C-alpha positions as CSV (number, residue, x, y, z in Angstrom):
1,M,115.6,36.3,125.1
2,A,114.3,35.2,128.2
3,F,115.5,36.8,131.1
4,V,117.2,34.5,133.7
5,R,117.4,34.8,137.6
6,P,120.7,35.4,138.9
7,T,121.8,33.0,141.5
8,L,122.7,34.2,145.0
9,A,126.3,33.7,144.0
10,Q,126.3,35.9,141.0
11,L,124.3,38.9,142.8
12,I,127.1,38.7,145.8
13,T,129.6,39.2,142.8
14,R,127.5,42.2,141.2
15,I,126.8,43.8,144.5
16,Q,130.0,43.7,145.8
17,A,131.5,45.0,142.9
18,D,129.3,48.0,142.7
19,F,130.8,49.0,146.0
20,V,133.9,48.6,145.0
21,S,133.7,50.4,141.6
22,R,131.7,53.4,143.1
23,L,133.6,54.1,146.5
24,A,136.9,53.5,144.4
25,L,138.3,50.4,146.4
26,V,141.7,49.3,146.0
27,G,142.7,46.1,147.6
28,A,140.7,43.1,148.3
29,V,138.1,43.4,149.8
30,L,138.7,41.5,153.2
31,R,136.3,38.6,154.8
32,R,134.4,40.9,157.7
33,S,134.5,44.4,156.0
34,I,131.4,46.3,156.1
35,V,131.7,45.8,151.7
36,Y,132.3,42.1,152.3
37,V,128.9,42.3,154.5
38,L,126.9,44.8,153.1
39,A,126.7,43.1,149.5
40,R,125.8,39.7,151.0
41,V,122.8,41.1,153.1
42,L,122.0,43.0,150.0
43,A,122.1,39.8,147.3
44,G,119.9,37.6,149.8
45,A,117.6,40.6,150.1
46,A,117.2,40.6,146.3
47,H,117.5,37.2,145.9
48,L,113.8,36.7,147.5
49,L,112.6,39.3,145.4
50,H,113.4,37.6,142.7
51,G,112.4,34.2,143.7
52,H,108.9,36.1,144.7
53,L,108.6,37.8,140.9
54,E,109.5,34.5,140.0
55,Y,106.5,32.5,141.7
56,L,103.9,35.5,141.2
57,G,105.4,35.4,137.0
58,K,104.7,31.3,136.9
59,Q,101.0,32.5,138.5
60,L,100.3,34.0,135.3
61,F,99.6,30.4,133.2
62,P,97.4,27.7,134.2
63,D,99.5,25.1,133.1
64,L,101.8,26.6,135.7
65,S,100.4,27.9,138.5
66,D,99.3,26.9,142.7
67,E,96.1,25.5,143.0
68,D,94.9,28.6,144.6
69,Y,95.8,30.7,141.4
70,L,94.8,28.3,139.3
71,V,90.9,27.5,141.3
72,R,91.2,31.5,141.0
73,Q,91.9,31.5,136.9
74,A,89.2,29.1,136.3
75,S,86.7,30.5,138.1
76,V,86.4,33.8,135.7
77,F,85.4,30.8,133.3
78,N,82.7,29.7,135.7
79,L,84.5,26.3,136.2
80,T,85.0,25.1,139.5
81,K,86.2,21.7,140.9
82,N,84.0,19.2,141.4
83,A,82.9,18.8,145.2
84,P,83.3,15.3,147.1
85,S,80.5,13.1,147.0
86,F,78.7,11.1,149.9
87,A,78.1,7.2,149.6
88,F,74.9,6.1,149.9
89,A,75.0,1.9,151.1
90,T,72.4,-0.5,152.3
91,A,72.2,-2.8,155.3
92,L,70.3,-5.7,156.7
93,V,69.5,-5.1,160.6
94,T,67.5,-8.1,162.3
95,G,65.4,-7.6,165.6
96,T,61.7,-7.9,166.7
97,T,59.3,-7.7,164.2
98,G,57.9,-4.4,164.4
99,A,60.8,-2.9,165.9
100,V,61.6,0.3,164.4
101,V,64.9,2.3,163.7
102,L,64.7,5.9,162.9
103,A,66.1,8.3,160.2
104,K,69.5,10.0,161.6
105,T,70.3,6.9,163.5
106,L,74.5,6.8,163.2
107,L,76.0,3.7,162.4
108,R,79.6,3.3,162.6
109,R,82.3,1.0,160.9
110,A,85.4,-0.5,162.5
111,D,87.7,2.1,161.2
112,G,85.1,5.3,163.2
113,A,83.6,6.0,159.6
114,E,79.7,7.0,160.8
115,Y,77.2,6.7,158.5
116,T,73.9,7.8,158.9
117,V,69.8,6.2,158.4
118,T,68.1,8.3,155.5
119,A,64.6,6.9,156.5
120,D,62.4,5.3,158.6
121,A,62.7,1.4,159.0
122,T,60.2,-0.9,160.4
123,L,61.3,-4.7,161.2
124,T,59.1,-7.4,158.8
125,A,59.8,-10.6,159.9
126,G,62.9,-9.9,161.8
127,S,64.6,-8.1,159.8
128,A,64.4,-4.5,157.5
129,T,66.5,-3.3,154.7
130,L,68.1,0.7,156.0
131,Q,69.2,2.8,153.5
132,I,72.8,5.0,154.8
133,K,74.4,7.0,153.6
134,A,78.4,8.4,154.9
135,V,79.0,11.1,157.2
136,L,81.3,13.0,155.9
137,A,82.0,13.2,152.0
138,G,84.6,11.5,150.1
139,A,85.8,7.8,149.0
140,S,86.7,7.2,152.5
141,G,82.8,6.2,153.2
142,T,82.6,4.1,150.6
143,V,81.5,0.2,151.9
144,T,81.5,-2.8,149.8
145,P,79.0,-5.6,150.8
146,G,79.9,-8.0,153.4
147,V,81.1,-4.7,156.2
148,S,79.7,-4.9,159.6
149,L,78.2,-1.1,161.2
150,A,77.7,-0.9,165.0
151,F,74.8,1.6,166.1
152,E,76.4,4.2,168.2
153,S,73.8,4.0,170.9
154,P,71.5,0.5,171.3
155,V,68.4,0.5,169.5
156,T,65.4,-1.0,171.4
157,G,64.6,-4.6,169.5
158,V,67.0,-4.4,167.0
159,S,70.3,-6.1,167.1
160,S,73.6,-4.0,167.6
161,A,75.4,-4.8,164.6
162,S,73.9,-4.7,160.7
163,V,76.2,-5.9,157.5
164,V,75.7,-3.9,154.4
165,D,74.2,-5.3,151.3
166,A,74.8,-3.1,148.8
167,S,76.4,-0.5,147.7
168,T,74.2,2.2,145.7
169,A,76.7,5.1,145.1
170,D,80.6,5.0,146.2
171,G,82.0,8.1,147.9
172,V,84.1,10.8,145.5
173,D,87.5,13.3,146.8
174,R,86.9,16.3,145.9
175,E,88.7,16.6,142.5
176,G,93.0,16.6,142.4
177,T,94.6,19.9,141.3
178,E,96.3,18.4,138.4
179,P,92.9,16.4,137.5
180,F,91.4,20.1,137.5
181,R,94.3,21.8,135.5
182,V,93.9,19.2,132.7
183,R,89.9,19.8,132.3
184,F,91.0,23.9,132.5
185,L,93.1,23.7,130.1
186,E,90.8,21.6,127.9
187,F,88.4,24.2,128.2
188,L,90.9,27.0,127.3
189,A,91.8,25.1,123.9
190,A,88.1,25.1,123.3
191,R,87.3,27.9,124.8
192,G,83.7,27.5,125.7
193,D,80.8,25.3,123.6
194,H,80.7,24.5,120.1
195,G,77.3,23.4,119.5
196,G,78.1,19.7,121.0
197,N,81.2,18.4,119.1
198,V,83.0,15.8,120.5
199,A,85.0,18.2,123.1
200,D,82.1,19.9,124.8
201,Y,80.9,16.4,125.4
202,E,84.4,15.5,126.6
203,R,84.4,18.7,129.3
204,W,80.7,18.3,129.8
205,S,81.7,14.9,131.0
206,K,84.5,15.5,133.0
207,G,82.5,18.2,134.4
208,V,80.7,15.6,137.0
209,A,81.9,14.5,139.8
210,G,84.7,10.8,139.4
211,V,84.5,11.0,136.2
212,T,88.0,10.5,134.6
213,R,87.7,9.5,131.0
214,V,85.7,9.9,128.2
215,W,85.3,8.7,124.5
216,V,82.6,9.9,122.2
217,Y,81.2,8.6,119.3
218,P,79.7,11.0,116.6
219,S,76.8,8.7,115.1
220,G,77.9,5.8,116.7
221,L,74.0,4.7,117.3
222,G,73.2,6.3,114.1
223,P,72.7,9.7,111.9
224,G,71.7,12.3,114.5
225,T,73.1,9.8,117.7
226,V,76.0,10.1,120.3
227,L,77.7,6.7,121.7
228,I,78.9,8.2,125.0
229,R,81.7,5.8,127.0
230,F,83.4,6.9,130.1
231,V,85.3,5.2,133.6
232,R,86.3,6.7,137.2
233,D,89.3,5.5,137.3
234,M,89.4,6.6,141.1
235,D,86.5,4.9,142.3
236,P,87.5,1.0,143.5
237,S,85.3,0.1,140.3
238,P,86.7,2.3,137.6
239,I,83.3,0.6,135.4
240,P,80.5,2.8,136.0
241,D,77.5,1.2,138.0
242,V,73.6,1.6,136.6
243,G,73.3,5.1,138.7
244,E,76.4,6.4,137.4
245,V,75.6,6.0,134.1
246,A,72.3,7.2,134.8
247,A,73.5,10.7,136.8
248,L,76.3,11.8,133.4
249,Q,72.9,10.8,131.1
250,S,70.5,13.7,132.9
251,V,73.9,15.9,133.0
252,L,73.8,15.5,129.5
253,D,70.6,15.7,128.3
254,A,70.2,19.1,129.8
255,L,73.4,20.6,127.8
256,K,73.0,18.5,124.9
257,P,71.6,20.7,121.6
258,A,67.8,19.7,121.0
259,H,68.3,17.8,118.0
260,A,70.5,15.0,119.4
261,S,70.2,11.7,120.5
262,V,72.2,11.5,122.9
263,T,73.3,7.6,125.2
264,V,75.9,7.0,127.6
265,F,77.0,3.7,128.0
266,A,79.6,2.0,130.6
267,P,82.2,-0.2,128.9
268,T,82.6,-3.6,129.8
269,A,86.4,-4.2,131.8
270,A,88.5,-7.0,129.4
271,F,92.1,-7.8,131.1
272,L,95.5,-7.8,129.5
273,D,97.4,-11.2,131.3
274,V,101.4,-10.5,131.4
275,T,104.1,-13.0,131.7
276,C,107.6,-12.2,131.9
277,H,111.2,-13.0,132.9
278,L,113.0,-9.9,134.7
279,T,116.4,-9.3,135.6
280,P,117.0,-8.3,138.0
281,S,114.0,-9.8,139.2
282,T,113.3,-7.9,142.5
283,P,110.0,-6.8,144.4
284,E,111.4,-3.2,143.5
285,T,111.7,-4.1,139.8
286,R,108.2,-6.4,139.4
287,A,106.2,-3.3,140.8
288,A,108.0,-1.0,138.9
289,V,106.8,-3.1,136.1
290,R,103.1,-3.3,137.2
291,A,103.4,0.4,137.7
292,E,104.8,1.0,133.9
293,L,101.9,-1.7,132.1
294,A,99.0,0.0,134.3
295,A,100.2,3.5,133.6
296,M,100.5,2.7,129.4
297,L,97.4,1.3,129.3
298,A,95.8,4.2,131.0
299,R,97.4,6.4,128.5
300,R,96.6,4.5,125.5
301,A,93.6,2.1,126.1
302,L,90.4,2.8,124.0
303,P,87.4,0.6,124.1
304,G,87.8,-1.5,121.1
305,S,91.1,-0.6,120.6
306,T,94.5,-2.9,120.1
307,I,97.0,-3.1,122.0
308,L,100.5,-3.6,120.2
309,L,103.0,-6.5,121.5
310,S,105.7,-3.2,120.8
311,W,103.9,-1.0,123.7
312,V,104.0,-4.3,126.6
313,Q,107.6,-4.6,125.7
314,T,108.2,-0.8,125.8
315,A,106.5,-0.3,129.4
316,I,108.6,-3.3,130.6
317,G,111.8,-2.5,129.7
318,V,111.0,1.3,130.5
319,A,110.4,0.1,134.2
320,A,113.2,0.8,137.1
321,G,115.7,-0.8,137.6
322,V,115.2,-3.6,135.2
323,D,118.5,-5.0,132.8
324,S,116.6,-7.1,130.8
325,F,113.6,-8.9,130.0
326,T,112.4,-12.1,128.2
327,L,108.6,-11.3,127.2
328,A,106.2,-15.2,127.7
329,S,102.6,-13.2,127.1
330,P,101.1,-12.0,125.4
331,V,103.4,-13.0,121.5
332,A,101.1,-10.7,119.6
333,D,98.8,-7.6,119.1
334,T,95.9,-7.5,122.1
335,L,92.6,-7.0,120.0
336,Y,89.6,-6.1,121.9
337,S,85.8,-5.5,121.1
338,A,83.5,-2.2,120.4
339,N,82.6,-2.6,124.6
340,Q,85.8,-3.7,125.6
341,L,88.2,-1.7,127.5
342,P,91.5,-3.2,128.9
343,F,93.3,-2.8,132.5
344,L,95.8,-5.0,133.8
345,G,95.5,-8.6,134.6
346,M,97.1,-11.2,136.1
347,V,101.2,-10.4,135.8
348,T,103.2,-13.6,136.3
349,F,106.8,-12.9,137.0
350,T,109.1,-16.6,136.0
């Protein structure tokens, strides 16, 4: 039988009963008596010790442990959290032909985020494209085309502002505790490499910063081949771009068995549109329905999968605050092609 931690009230009762028994006291224990006070003081100390022991007991198990202990346990197996990565982009500047923007020149976004020029650039025909990198690693450094950046200090012959024309790599935050816990538990379940089985490819792929979901297809392109599809759910766009596909391909090429031919693909985003009537129809219930539908797709959607109508109905029905609903669309199961991965599209409330 598992040990049940006693409550503070139970400890007080036990200790006070011990005092009464060992001192052979008769009559009630008065509120301001020494026995009454000591019983509560000792029970409080014992309660804290029980709490600390309960906490330490949880740290023995990676599914319960806090972040510090989880990281320590994983380090024994040479597993660490994926480090944050820097955002890269290109920015267009205009000015006098022949003017030079030197490497390490700083630019600043309106919200204060800073970027550094990674290579000298000389203006030709009045313009130049700068290669820039976020000063701080993480998702906050990601920039989208059209964003304006200003030089921290004036550059002779160059206009004071530049415009981002392409984002070449998104910044990624340091891996969160819960995703890392899942990855560690998956590693423990597999316990090491197994010659390139499905679990190996999933684990190797998720070891790349930003990769969240992976689908492995043995013989996906014929005998001796392995087809990999993946997404990066924490990025502004979960569908990986060409550079992110190439990065994962490089990692898997270094880890795969020599005889395997591994090909990494990015799935194509497809969108599930939903139209329904809610009772009650409030901003809160509508937000809850959207959240449940998105979570359902994150759990169940696979490239080329069929999204069952019953899954959509259940997601709406369990949303917080919804008493009843009428679903206008979809009206049947929704089938997607082999490379299509469903995401939540437009949710219309009538």
